[in-house]
PyMOL Python script that loads the backbone (N, CA, C, O; Angstrom):
from pymol import cmd

cmd.read_pdbstr("""\
ATOM      1  N   UNK A   1       1.039  -1.442  -0.150  1.00  0.00           N
ATOM      2  CA  UNK A   1      -0.109   0.106  -0.173  1.00  0.00           C
ATOM      3  C   UNK A   1       0.753   1.030  -0.301  1.00  0.00           C
ATOM      4  O   UNK A   1       1.743   0.926   0.422  1.00  0.00           O
ATOM      5  N   UNK A   2       0.695   1.921  -1.004  1.00  0.00           N
ATOM      6  CA  UNK A   2       1.457   3.167  -0.875  1.00  0.00           C
ATOM      7  C   UNK A   2       0.984   4.687  -0.491  1.00  0.00           C
ATOM      8  O   UNK A   2       0.148   5.393  -1.055  1.00  0.00           O
ATOM      9  N   UNK A   3       1.677   4.916   0.485  1.00  0.00           N
ATOM     10  CA  UNK A   3       1.428   6.255   1.398  1.00  0.00           C
ATOM     11  C   UNK A   3       1.540   7.251   0.924  1.00  0.00           C
ATOM     12  O   UNK A   3       2.518   7.281   0.177  1.00  0.00           O
ATOM     13  N   UNK A   4       0.771   8.534   0.998  1.00  0.00           N
ATOM     14  CA  UNK A   4       1.256   9.632   0.394  1.00  0.00           C
ATOM     15  C   UNK A   4       1.952  10.803   1.939  1.00  0.00           C
ATOM     16  O   UNK A   4       1.349  11.024   2.989  1.00  0.00           O
ATOM     17  N   UNK A   5       2.919  11.173   1.655  1.00  0.00           N
ATOM     18  CA  UNK A   5       3.304  12.121   2.433  1.00  0.00           C
ATOM     19  C   UNK A   5       2.402  13.501   2.477  1.00  0.00           C
ATOM     20  O   UNK A   5       2.246  14.117   1.422  1.00  0.00           O
ATOM     21  N   UNK A   6       1.850  13.950   3.610  1.00  0.00           N
ATOM     22  CA  UNK A   6       0.957  15.160   3.743  1.00  0.00           C
ATOM     23  C   UNK A   6       1.969  16.344   4.591  1.00  0.00           C
ATOM     24  O   UNK A   6       2.185  16.425   5.800  1.00  0.00           O
ATOM     25  N   UNK A   7       2.470  17.183   3.485  1.00  0.00           N
ATOM     26  CA  UNK A   7       2.922  18.113   4.247  1.00  0.00           C
ATOM     27  C   UNK A   7       2.347  18.803   5.477  1.00  0.00           C
ATOM     28  O   UNK A   7       1.118  18.761   5.526  1.00  0.00           O
ATOM     29  N   UNK A   8       2.935  19.408   6.446  1.00  0.00           N
ATOM     30  CA  UNK A   8       2.994  20.410   7.527  1.00  0.00           C
ATOM     31  C   UNK A   8       1.563  21.290   7.505  1.00  0.00           C
ATOM     32  O   UNK A   8       0.527  21.226   8.167  1.00  0.00           O
ATOM     33  N   UNK A   9       2.027  22.130   6.426  1.00  0.00           N
ATOM     34  CA  UNK A   9       1.183  23.475   5.662  1.00  0.00           C
ATOM     35  C   UNK A   9      -0.356  22.904   5.637  1.00  0.00           C
ATOM     36  O   UNK A   9      -1.367  23.264   6.241  1.00  0.00           O
ATOM     37  N   UNK A  10      -0.099  21.829   4.654  1.00  0.00           N
ATOM     38  CA  UNK A  10      -1.331  20.976   4.682  1.00  0.00           C
ATOM     39  C   UNK A  10      -2.080  20.636   6.028  1.00  0.00           C
ATOM     40  O   UNK A  10      -3.202  21.137   6.096  1.00  0.00           O
ATOM     41  N   UNK A  11      -1.815  20.135   6.749  1.00  0.00           N
ATOM     42  CA  UNK A  11      -2.427  19.716   7.731  1.00  0.00           C
ATOM     43  C   UNK A  11      -2.593  21.073   8.824  1.00  0.00           C
ATOM     44  O   UNK A  11      -3.303  20.995   9.826  1.00  0.00           O
ATOM     45  N   UNK A  12      -2.085  21.886   8.580  1.00  0.00           N
ATOM     46  CA  UNK A  12      -2.150  23.438   9.277  1.00  0.00           C
ATOM     47  C   UNK A  12      -3.591  24.083   8.745  1.00  0.00           C
ATOM     48  O   UNK A  12      -4.435  24.516   9.528  1.00  0.00           O
ATOM     49  N   UNK A  13      -3.728  24.083   7.468  1.00  0.00           N
ATOM     50  CA  UNK A  13      -4.883  24.319   6.924  1.00  0.00           C
ATOM     51  C   UNK A  13      -5.945  23.742   6.941  1.00  0.00           C
ATOM     52  O   UNK A  13      -6.914  24.493   6.824  1.00  0.00           O
ATOM     53  N   UNK A  14      -6.239  22.304   7.079  1.00  0.00           N
ATOM     54  CA  UNK A  14      -7.173  21.838   7.809  1.00  0.00           C
ATOM     55  C   UNK A  14      -7.573  21.879   8.787  1.00  0.00           C
ATOM     56  O   UNK A  14      -8.783  21.828   9.007  1.00  0.00           O
ATOM     57  N   UNK A  15      -6.492  22.008   9.874  1.00  0.00           N
ATOM     58  CA  UNK A  15      -7.169  22.122  11.121  1.00  0.00           C
ATOM     59  C   UNK A  15      -7.688  23.665  11.419  1.00  0.00           C
ATOM     60  O   UNK A  15      -8.589  23.970  12.201  1.00  0.00           O
ATOM     61  N   UNK A  16      -6.883  24.578  10.587  1.00  0.00           N
ATOM     62  CA  UNK A  16      -7.823  26.079  10.855  1.00  0.00           C
ATOM     63  C   UNK A  16      -8.695  26.096  10.184  1.00  0.00           C
ATOM     64  O   UNK A  16      -9.496  26.771  10.831  1.00  0.00           O
ATOM     65  N   UNK A  17      -9.341  25.728   8.955  1.00  0.00           N
ATOM     66  CA  UNK A  17     -10.202  25.574   8.216  1.00  0.00           C
ATOM     67  C   UNK A  17     -10.797  24.242   7.692  1.00  0.00           C
ATOM     68  O   UNK A  17     -10.416  24.340   6.525  1.00  0.00           O
ATOM     69  N   UNK A  18     -11.316  23.330   7.732  1.00  0.00           N
ATOM     70  CA  UNK A  18     -11.555  22.197   7.058  1.00  0.00           C
ATOM     71  C   UNK A  18     -12.199  22.672   5.553  1.00  0.00           C
ATOM     72  O   UNK A  18     -11.780  22.285   4.462  1.00  0.00           O
ATOM     73  N   UNK A  19     -12.936  23.285   5.703  1.00  0.00           N
ATOM     74  CA  UNK A  19     -13.917  23.529   4.660  1.00  0.00           C
ATOM     75  C   UNK A  19     -12.831  24.112   3.450  1.00  0.00           C
ATOM     76  O   UNK A  19     -12.759  23.729   2.283  1.00  0.00           O
ATOM     77  N   UNK A  20     -11.945  25.258   4.197  1.00  0.00           N
ATOM     78  CA  UNK A  20     -11.154  25.830   2.881  1.00  0.00           C
ATOM     79  C   UNK A  20     -10.283  25.014   2.427  1.00  0.00           C
ATOM     80  O   UNK A  20      -9.891  25.222   1.279  1.00  0.00           O
ATOM     81  N   UNK A  21      -9.756  23.922   3.140  1.00  0.00           N
ATOM     82  CA  UNK A  21      -8.824  22.805   2.809  1.00  0.00           C
ATOM     83  C   UNK A  21      -9.215  22.201   1.851  1.00  0.00           C
ATOM     84  O   UNK A  21      -8.525  21.870   0.887  1.00  0.00           O
ATOM     85  N   UNK A  22     -10.926  21.889   2.091  1.00  0.00           N
ATOM     86  CA  UNK A  22     -11.485  20.977   1.228  1.00  0.00           C
ATOM     87  C   UNK A  22     -11.789  21.736  -0.485  1.00  0.00           C
ATOM     88  O   UNK A  22     -11.774  21.205  -1.596  1.00  0.00           O
ATOM     89  N   UNK A  23     -11.993  22.860  -0.151  1.00  0.00           N
ATOM     90  CA  UNK A  23     -12.091  23.848  -1.495  1.00  0.00           C
ATOM     91  C   UNK A  23     -10.827  23.682  -2.126  1.00  0.00           C
ATOM     92  O   UNK A  23     -10.695  23.309  -3.292  1.00  0.00           O
ATOM     93  N   UNK A  24      -9.826  23.984  -1.288  1.00  0.00           N
ATOM     94  CA  UNK A  24      -8.272  24.251  -2.125  1.00  0.00           C
ATOM     95  C   UNK A  24      -7.871  22.744  -2.652  1.00  0.00           C
ATOM     96  O   UNK A  24      -7.627  22.479  -3.830  1.00  0.00           O
ATOM     97  N   UNK A  25      -7.850  21.889  -1.658  1.00  0.00           N
ATOM     98  CA  UNK A  25      -7.148  20.735  -2.000  1.00  0.00           C
ATOM     99  C   UNK A  25      -8.043  19.987  -2.529  1.00  0.00           C
ATOM    100  O   UNK A  25      -7.406  19.479  -3.452  1.00  0.00           O
ATOM    101  N   UNK A  26      -9.297  19.479  -2.594  1.00  0.00           N
ATOM    102  CA  UNK A  26      -9.920  18.465  -3.034  1.00  0.00           C
ATOM    103  C   UNK A  26     -10.621  19.224  -4.378  1.00  0.00           C
ATOM    104  O   UNK A  26     -10.405  18.696  -5.469  1.00  0.00           O
ATOM    105  N   UNK A  27     -11.312  20.239  -4.340  1.00  0.00           N
ATOM    106  CA  UNK A  27     -12.023  20.515  -5.477  1.00  0.00           C
ATOM    107  C   UNK A  27     -11.141  21.688  -6.242  1.00  0.00           C
ATOM    108  O   UNK A  27     -11.541  22.162  -7.306  1.00  0.00           O
ATOM    109  N   UNK A  28      -9.777  22.165  -5.552  1.00  0.00           N
ATOM    110  CA  UNK A  28      -9.099  22.607  -6.786  1.00  0.00           C
ATOM    111  C   UNK A  28      -9.711  23.956  -6.998  1.00  0.00           C
ATOM    112  O   UNK A  28      -9.309  24.504  -8.025  1.00  0.00           O
ATOM    113  N   UNK A  29     -10.653  24.691  -6.233  1.00  0.00           N
ATOM    114  CA  UNK A  29     -11.306  26.090  -6.434  1.00  0.00           C
ATOM    115  C   UNK A  29     -10.142  27.179  -6.080  1.00  0.00           C
ATOM    116  O   UNK A  29      -9.188  27.010  -5.321  1.00  0.00           O
ATOM    117  N   UNK A  30     -10.409  28.099  -6.678  1.00  0.00           N
ATOM    118  CA  UNK A  30      -9.770  29.319  -6.760  1.00  0.00           C
ATOM    119  C   UNK A  30     -10.197  30.429  -6.034  1.00  0.00           C
ATOM    120  O   UNK A  30     -11.381  30.633  -6.299  1.00  0.00           O
ATOM    121  N   UNK A  31      -9.744  31.258  -5.215  1.00  0.00           N
ATOM    122  CA  UNK A  31     -10.792  32.405  -4.843  1.00  0.00           C
ATOM    123  C   UNK A  31     -11.165  33.567  -5.730  1.00  0.00           C
ATOM    124  O   UNK A  31     -10.174  33.998  -6.320  1.00  0.00           O
ATOM    125  N   UNK A  32     -12.176  34.149  -5.983  1.00  0.00           N
ATOM    126  CA  UNK A  32     -12.800  35.300  -6.344  1.00  0.00           C
ATOM    127  C   UNK A  32     -12.074  36.262  -6.544  1.00  0.00           C
ATOM    128  O   UNK A  32     -11.404  36.501  -5.540  1.00  0.00           O
ATOM    129  N   UNK A  33     -11.823  37.146  -7.621  1.00  0.00           N
ATOM    130  CA  UNK A  33     -11.159  38.351  -7.595  1.00  0.00           C
ATOM    131  C   UNK A  33     -11.612  39.579  -6.141  1.00  0.00           C
ATOM    132  O   UNK A  33     -10.893  40.378  -5.540  1.00  0.00           O
ATOM    133  N   UNK A  34     -13.345  39.192  -5.959  1.00  0.00           N
ATOM    134  CA  UNK A  34     -13.750  39.678  -5.149  1.00  0.00           C
ATOM    135  C   UNK A  34     -12.982  39.513  -3.640  1.00  0.00           C
ATOM    136  O   UNK A  34     -12.609  40.498  -3.003  1.00  0.00           O
ATOM    137  N   UNK A  35     -12.814  38.192  -3.192  1.00  0.00           N
ATOM    138  CA  UNK A  35     -12.548  37.711  -2.443  1.00  0.00           C
ATOM    139  C   UNK A  35     -11.129  37.985  -2.096  1.00  0.00           C
ATOM    140  O   UNK A  35     -10.740  38.025  -0.929  1.00  0.00           O
ATOM    141  N   UNK A  36     -10.422  38.159  -3.048  1.00  0.00           N
ATOM    142  CA  UNK A  36      -8.702  38.281  -2.841  1.00  0.00           C
ATOM    143  C   UNK A  36      -8.946  40.269  -3.032  1.00  0.00           C
ATOM    144  O   UNK A  36      -7.841  40.809  -3.067  1.00  0.00           O
ATOM    145  N   UNK A  37      -9.907  41.102  -3.124  1.00  0.00           N
ATOM    146  CA  UNK A  37      -9.662  42.541  -2.599  1.00  0.00           C
ATOM    147  C   UNK A  37      -9.895  42.388  -1.201  1.00  0.00           C
ATOM    148  O   UNK A  37      -9.144  42.799  -0.316  1.00  0.00           O
ATOM    149  N   UNK A  38     -11.123  41.692  -1.021  1.00  0.00           N
ATOM    150  CA  UNK A  38     -11.847  41.646   0.318  1.00  0.00           C
ATOM    151  C   UNK A  38     -10.570  41.404   1.284  1.00  0.00           C
ATOM    152  O   UNK A  38     -10.324  42.242   2.152  1.00  0.00           O
ATOM    153  N   UNK A  39      -9.761  40.259   1.129  1.00  0.00           N
ATOM    154  CA  UNK A  39      -8.588  39.943   1.855  1.00  0.00           C
ATOM    155  C   UNK A  39      -7.548  40.994   1.771  1.00  0.00           C
ATOM    156  O   UNK A  39      -6.966  41.241   2.827  1.00  0.00           O
ATOM    157  N   UNK A  40      -7.213  41.643   0.742  1.00  0.00           N
ATOM    158  CA  UNK A  40      -6.122  42.781   0.807  1.00  0.00           C
ATOM    159  C   UNK A  40      -6.624  43.970   1.600  1.00  0.00           C
ATOM    160  O   UNK A  40      -5.934  44.731   2.279  1.00  0.00           O
ATOM    161  N   UNK A  41      -7.833  44.007   1.421  1.00  0.00           N
ATOM    162  CA  UNK A  41      -8.590  45.200   2.416  1.00  0.00           C
ATOM    163  C   UNK A  41      -8.429  45.000   3.772  1.00  0.00           C
ATOM    164  O   UNK A  41      -8.184  45.902   4.573  1.00  0.00           O
ATOM    165  N   UNK A  42      -8.598  43.518   4.114  1.00  0.00           N
ATOM    166  CA  UNK A  42      -8.626  43.041   5.527  1.00  0.00           C
ATOM    167  C   UNK A  42      -7.229  43.039   6.233  1.00  0.00           C
ATOM    168  O   UNK A  42      -6.985  43.149   7.435  1.00  0.00           O
ATOM    169  N   UNK A  43      -6.290  42.869   5.071  1.00  0.00           N
ATOM    170  CA  UNK A  43      -4.975  42.914   5.572  1.00  0.00           C
ATOM    171  C   UNK A  43      -4.534  44.243   6.031  1.00  0.00           C
ATOM    172  O   UNK A  43      -3.876  44.488   7.042  1.00  0.00           O
ATOM    173  N   UNK A  44      -5.030  45.154   5.060  1.00  0.00           N
ATOM    174  CA  UNK A  44      -4.419  46.615   5.325  1.00  0.00           C
ATOM    175  C   UNK A  44      -5.031  46.959   6.892  1.00  0.00           C
ATOM    176  O   UNK A  44      -4.269  47.478   7.708  1.00  0.00           O
ATOM    177  N   UNK A  45      -6.329  46.669   7.236  1.00  0.00           N
ATOM    178  CA  UNK A  45      -7.189  47.054   8.136  1.00  0.00           C
ATOM    179  C   UNK A  45      -6.225  46.237   9.460  1.00  0.00           C
ATOM    180  O   UNK A  45      -5.833  46.983  10.358  1.00  0.00           O
ATOM    181  N   UNK A  46      -5.946  45.070   9.532  1.00  0.00           N
ATOM    182  CA  UNK A  46      -5.023  44.857  10.387  1.00  0.00           C
ATOM    183  C   UNK A  46      -3.680  45.298  10.911  1.00  0.00           C
ATOM    184  O   UNK A  46      -3.155  45.266  12.024  1.00  0.00           O
ATOM    185  N   UNK A  47      -3.324  45.702   9.772  1.00  0.00           N
ATOM    186  CA  UNK A  47      -1.722  46.210  10.012  1.00  0.00           C
ATOM    187  C   UNK A  47      -1.989  48.002  10.656  1.00  0.00           C
ATOM    188  O   UNK A  47      -1.326  48.609  11.497  1.00  0.00           O
ATOM    189  N   UNK A  48      -3.095  48.415   9.943  1.00  0.00           N
ATOM    190  CA  UNK A  48      -3.768  49.630  10.976  1.00  0.00           C
ATOM    191  C   UNK A  48      -3.450  49.591  12.439  1.00  0.00           C
ATOM    192  O   UNK A  48      -2.669  50.096  13.245  1.00  0.00           O
ATOM    193  N   UNK A  49      -4.775  48.455  12.362  1.00  0.00           N
ATOM    194  CA  UNK A  49      -4.971  48.114  14.252  1.00  0.00           C
ATOM    195  C   UNK A  49      -3.702  47.689  14.990  1.00  0.00           C
ATOM    196  O   UNK A  49      -3.581  47.972  16.182  1.00  0.00           O
ATOM    197  N   UNK A  50      -2.825  47.073  14.383  1.00  0.00           N
ATOM    198  CA  UNK A  50      -1.890  46.798  14.761  1.00  0.00           C
ATOM    199  C   UNK A  50      -0.505  47.987  15.285  1.00  0.00           C
ATOM    200  O   UNK A  50       0.395  47.883  16.119  1.00  0.00           O
ATOM    201  N   UNK A  51      -0.861  48.952  14.436  1.00  0.00           N
ATOM    202  CA  UNK A  51       0.200  50.133  14.419  1.00  0.00           C
ATOM    203  C   UNK A  51      -0.380  51.300  15.381  1.00  0.00           C
ATOM    204  O   UNK A  51       0.305  52.238  15.790  1.00  0.00           O
ATOM    205  N   UNK A  52      -2.328  51.011  15.806  1.00  0.00           N
ATOM    206  CA  UNK A  52      -2.918  51.792  16.559  1.00  0.00           C
ATOM    207  C   UNK A  52      -2.651  51.186  18.141  1.00  0.00           C
ATOM    208  O   UNK A  52      -2.553  51.874  19.157  1.00  0.00           O
ATOM    209  N   UNK A  53      -2.567  49.760  18.050  1.00  0.00           N
ATOM    210  CA  UNK A  53      -2.306  49.299  19.567  1.00  0.00           C
ATOM    211  C   UNK A  53      -0.853  49.354  19.991  1.00  0.00           C
ATOM    212  O   UNK A  53      -0.481  49.219  21.157  1.00  0.00           O
ATOM    213  N   UNK A  54      -0.180  49.532  19.107  1.00  0.00           N
ATOM    214  CA  UNK A  54       1.439  49.883  19.453  1.00  0.00           C
ATOM    215  C   UNK A  54       1.633  51.309  20.053  1.00  0.00           C
ATOM    216  O   UNK A  54       2.398  51.524  20.993  1.00  0.00           O
ATOM    217  N   UNK A  55       0.807  52.364  19.378  1.00  0.00           N
ATOM    218  CA  UNK A  55       0.754  53.725  20.119  1.00  0.00           C
ATOM    219  C   UNK A  55       0.249  53.697  20.971  1.00  0.00           C
ATOM    220  O   UNK A  55       0.655  54.228  22.004  1.00  0.00           O
ATOM    221  N   UNK A  56      -1.134  52.891  20.835  1.00  0.00           N
ATOM    222  CA  UNK A  56      -1.596  53.060  22.568  1.00  0.00           C
ATOM    223  C   UNK A  56      -0.866  52.513  23.626  1.00  0.00           C
ATOM    224  O   UNK A  56      -1.215  52.797  24.772  1.00  0.00           O
ATOM    225  N   UNK A  57       0.347  51.579  23.383  1.00  0.00           N
ATOM    226  CA  UNK A  57       0.848  50.771  24.331  1.00  0.00           C
ATOM    227  C   UNK A  57       2.105  51.809  24.888  1.00  0.00           C
ATOM    228  O   UNK A  57       2.462  51.815  26.066  1.00  0.00           O
ATOM    229  N   UNK A  58       2.649  52.596  23.936  1.00  0.00           N
ATOM    230  CA  UNK A  58       3.632  53.649  24.522  1.00  0.00           C
ATOM    231  C   UNK A  58       2.896  54.855  25.122  1.00  0.00           C
ATOM    232  O   UNK A  58       3.627  55.470  25.899  1.00  0.00           O
ATOM    233  N   UNK A  59       1.805  55.315  25.007  1.00  0.00           N
ATOM    234  CA  UNK A  59       0.877  56.060  25.691  1.00  0.00           C
ATOM    235  C   UNK A  59       0.742  55.606  26.971  1.00  0.00           C
ATOM    236  O   UNK A  59       1.020  56.283  27.961  1.00  0.00           O
ATOM    237  N   UNK A  60       0.339  54.522  26.993  1.00  0.00           N
ATOM    238  CA  UNK A  60      -0.119  53.765  28.625  1.00  0.00           C
ATOM    239  C   UNK A  60       1.271  53.987  29.681  1.00  0.00           C
ATOM    240  O   UNK A  60       1.330  54.608  30.742  1.00  0.00           O
ATOM    241  N   UNK A  61       2.551  53.077  28.804  1.00  0.00           N
ATOM    242  CA  UNK A  61       3.720  53.621  29.541  1.00  0.00           C
ATOM    243  C   UNK A  61       3.829  55.045  29.724  1.00  0.00           C
ATOM    244  O   UNK A  61       4.155  55.249  30.893  1.00  0.00           O
ATOM    245  N   UNK A  62       3.719  55.955  29.180  1.00  0.00           N
ATOM    246  CA  UNK A  62       3.755  57.456  29.396  1.00  0.00           C
ATOM    247  C   UNK A  62       3.065  57.762  30.637  1.00  0.00           C
ATOM    248  O   UNK A  62       3.428  58.497  31.555  1.00  0.00           O
ATOM    249  N   UNK A  63       1.743  56.900  30.475  1.00  0.00           N
ATOM    250  CA  UNK A  63       0.981  57.445  30.840  1.00  0.00           C
ATOM    251  C   UNK A  63       1.445  57.131  33.006  1.00  0.00           C
ATOM    252  O   UNK A  63       1.391  57.840  34.012  1.00  0.00           O
ATOM    253  N   UNK A  64       1.799  55.865  32.736  1.00  0.00           N
ATOM    254  CA  UNK A  64       2.435  55.137  33.951  1.00  0.00           C
ATOM    255  C   UNK A  64       3.220  55.981  34.507  1.00  0.00           C
ATOM    256  O   UNK A  64       2.912  56.338  35.644  1.00  0.00           O
ATOM    257  N   UNK A  65       4.688  56.654  33.767  1.00  0.00           N
ATOM    258  CA  UNK A  65       5.771  57.345  34.397  1.00  0.00           C
ATOM    259  C   UNK A  65       5.110  58.155  34.524  1.00  0.00           C
ATOM    260  O   UNK A  65       5.082  58.103  35.753  1.00  0.00           O
ATOM    261  N   UNK A  66       4.277  59.209  34.213  1.00  0.00           N
ATOM    262  CA  UNK A  66       3.549  60.547  34.743  1.00  0.00           C
ATOM    263  C   UNK A  66       3.062  60.472  36.238  1.00  0.00           C
ATOM    264  O   UNK A  66       3.115  61.376  37.073  1.00  0.00           O
ATOM    265  N   UNK A  67       2.519  59.049  36.408  1.00  0.00           N
ATOM    266  CA  UNK A  67       1.733  58.719  37.340  1.00  0.00           C
ATOM    267  C   UNK A  67       2.697  58.492  38.849  1.00  0.00           C
ATOM    268  O   UNK A  67       2.599  58.801  40.037  1.00  0.00           O
ATOM    269  N   UNK A  68       3.655  57.756  37.953  1.00  0.00           N
ATOM    270  CA  UNK A  68       5.033  57.568  39.027  1.00  0.00           C
ATOM    271  C   UNK A  68       5.514  58.744  39.660  1.00  0.00           C
ATOM    272  O   UNK A  68       5.476  58.922  40.877  1.00  0.00           O
ATOM    273  N   UNK A  69       6.072  59.731  38.633  1.00  0.00           N
ATOM    274  CA  UNK A  69       6.489  60.911  39.176  1.00  0.00           C
ATOM    275  C   UNK A  69       5.661  61.756  40.061  1.00  0.00           C
ATOM    276  O   UNK A  69       6.030  62.300  41.102  1.00  0.00           O
ATOM    277  N   UNK A  70       4.206  61.803  39.375  1.00  0.00           N
ATOM    278  CA  UNK A  70       3.282  62.426  40.391  1.00  0.00           C
ATOM    279  C   UNK A  70       3.170  61.846  41.838  1.00  0.00           C
ATOM    280  O   UNK A  70       2.922  62.516  42.840  1.00  0.00           O
ATOM    281  N   UNK A  71       3.350  60.749  41.803  1.00  0.00           N
ATOM    282  CA  UNK A  71       3.141  60.172  43.023  1.00  0.00           C
ATOM    283  C   UNK A  71       4.419  60.396  43.737  1.00  0.00           C
ATOM    284  O   UNK A  71       4.324  60.874  44.867  1.00  0.00           O
ATOM    285  N   UNK A  72       5.292  60.200  43.393  1.00  0.00           N
ATOM    286  CA  UNK A  72       6.936  61.104  43.953  1.00  0.00           C
ATOM    287  C   UNK A  72       6.831  62.211  44.297  1.00  0.00           C
ATOM    288  O   UNK A  72       7.015  62.444  45.491  1.00  0.00           O
ATOM    289  N   UNK A  73       6.513  63.256  43.430  1.00  0.00           N
ATOM    290  CA  UNK A  73       6.495  64.415  43.868  1.00  0.00           C
ATOM    291  C   UNK A  73       5.380  64.821  45.017  1.00  0.00           C
ATOM    292  O   UNK A  73       5.548  65.855  45.663  1.00  0.00           O
ATOM    293  N   UNK A  74       4.201  63.946  45.258  1.00  0.00           N
ATOM    294  CA  UNK A  74       3.227  63.763  45.990  1.00  0.00           C
ATOM    295  C   UNK A  74       4.108  63.704  47.689  1.00  0.00           C
ATOM    296  O   UNK A  74       3.980  64.516  48.605  1.00  0.00           O
ATOM    297  N   UNK A  75       4.815  62.694  47.659  1.00  0.00           N
ATOM    298  CA  UNK A  75       5.283  62.146  49.065  1.00  0.00           C
ATOM    299  C   UNK A  75       6.073  62.968  49.194  1.00  0.00           C
ATOM    300  O   UNK A  75       5.954  63.493  50.301  1.00  0.00           O
ATOM    301  N   UNK A  76       7.238  63.575  48.336  1.00  0.00           N
ATOM    302  CA  UNK A  76       8.480  64.525  48.724  1.00  0.00           C
ATOM    303  C   UNK A  76       7.216  65.571  49.343  1.00  0.00           C
ATOM    304  O   UNK A  76       7.033  65.517  50.559  1.00  0.00           O
ATOM    305  N   UNK A  77       6.506  66.344  48.674  1.00  0.00           N
ATOM    306  CA  UNK A  77       6.074  67.124  49.076  1.00  0.00           C
ATOM    307  C   UNK A  77       5.261  67.114  50.330  1.00  0.00           C
ATOM    308  O   UNK A  77       5.224  68.060  51.116  1.00  0.00           O
ATOM    309  N   UNK A  78       4.560  65.901  50.481  1.00  0.00           N
ATOM    310  CA  UNK A  78       4.055  65.588  51.963  1.00  0.00           C
ATOM    311  C   UNK A  78       4.794  65.360  53.037  1.00  0.00           C
ATOM    312  O   UNK A  78       4.505  65.533  54.221  1.00  0.00           O
ATOM    313  N   UNK A  79       5.844  64.929  52.514  1.00  0.00           N
ATOM    314  CA  UNK A  79       7.145  64.539  53.822  1.00  0.00           C
ATOM    315  C   UNK A  79       7.874  65.826  54.050  1.00  0.00           C
ATOM    316  O   UNK A  79       8.835  65.839  54.820  1.00  0.00           O
ATOM    317  N   UNK A  80       7.513  66.822  53.483  1.00  0.00           N
ATOM    318  CA  UNK A  80       8.637  68.180  53.425  1.00  0.00           C
ATOM    319  C   UNK A  80       9.770  68.062  52.743  1.00  0.00           C
ATOM    320  O   UNK A  80      10.696  68.796  53.091  1.00  0.00           O
ATOM    321  N   UNK A  81       9.899  67.483  52.049  1.00  0.00           N
ATOM    322  CA  UNK A  81      11.628  67.423  51.516  1.00  0.00           C
ATOM    323  C   UNK A  81      11.523  68.537  50.293  1.00  0.00           C
ATOM    324  O   UNK A  81      12.626  69.023  50.039  1.00  0.00           O
ATOM    325  N   UNK A  82      10.578  68.982  49.585  1.00  0.00           N
ATOM    326  CA  UNK A  82      10.585  70.217  48.776  1.00  0.00           C
ATOM    327  C   UNK A  82      10.365  71.501  49.243  1.00  0.00           C
ATOM    328  O   UNK A  82       9.564  72.286  48.736  1.00  0.00           O
ATOM    329  N   UNK A  83      11.319  71.806  50.555  1.00  0.00           N
ATOM    330  CA  UNK A  83      11.284  73.189  50.652  1.00  0.00           C
ATOM    331  C   UNK A  83      12.723  73.621  50.232  1.00  0.00           C
ATOM    332  O   UNK A  83      13.028  74.813  50.212  1.00  0.00           O
TER     333      UNK A  83
END
""", "prot")
cmd.dss("prot")
cmd.show_as("cartoon", "prot")
cmd.util.cbc("prot")
cmd.orient("prot")
């Protein structure tokens, strides 16, 4: 009995979405132009979201630093060290 080796990428595609695997490897279906355009738009959207999240992370760390400095200043003033 001859056994066909299955590539790991094909297994990953099957696990991710069995229907997409069936369309691609069994029925040899190709995505439509509209589907490709939607995928490109989706990829751009994901890139923009990633950049937005990266900016918000840097703003959050800046806010933490400002809060830490404000607490430190408050403690210095409260203890009377800032005379």
